N, C-alpha and C positions, 0 to 999 in steps of 0.2 A: 215626615222627616226620615232618613234612615238613621240606623242605629251603627255605633260603633262595636265590634265586636271583640276587640282585643285593645289596650293601652299599655305601652312598654316604654319605659325611660331608662338612660344611664346618665350618670353622672361621670365625665370623662376623667376627671383627676383621681376621686378616688375609686372608682370603678363598681360604686354602688348602683345596684339596679333595681329596677321595679317592674312587675309584669302582672296584669291582672286582664281577664274576659270579661267582656261585658254583652248583656242581653243578646242570647242566642236566637238566630230566624225559626228555629223548629224546637219542639220541647225536648229538653233533656230527658235521659234515660234513668232509672235508679240509680243505675250502678256508676253514671257519668255524676249525678250529684252527689252520690256517695263519696267519691274519689276529688272532686273538684272542688267541693264544700259549697258549689252555687244552687241558689234555690230562687226560682222565678215565679212569681203568683201573680193573678190577674188582678190584684186588689194594691199593688206595693211595688217598691224597686227592687230590682235584681239585687239579692243579697250573697256575700261570699262570707262564709263562716260567721253569719248572723250580723256582719254590717253591710251598709250600701257601699256598692264597687267603687261608686270616685268617691266615696271617704277614703279609702284606702289611698287613692292618689293623692289625695290632699294630704293626708298625714305623712306621707312619705316626701312629699316637696316641702311640707313645713321644715324638714330637717336642714335645709341648705338657706344661705343667706341671701342668695341671687338666683332666681330663676328665670330661664328663659326657654319658653315651648317652642318646638320646630315642628313641623309635620309635613310629610308629601300631602299638598291640596288642602293645607292647613286653612288659610283664607276662606277657601270656598266650600269646605267638605267638614274637615274634623272639626274646627273652633267652634264652627257654630253649632253642630252637635253637641259638642261639650259643653257650651254656655248653656243652651237650651236642658241640659240634664242639670 
């Protein structure tokens, strides 16, 4: 299954936004890890500043009473990948 490399979202009324990069297909350089806080290991999930990347999205989403996810090619690509994560 392919990997999502970025998740971004915006809440239109407040303008609150979320942006997170996920599972790069090539190893990150040490300088990129230092700047982004992204760590990828063979033995676990990708971490961003010490937390699983998908956890950051879920924490952001929990701040809203109603959530509707919309994605280009969501049904065929993004949602199955997100569900498997």
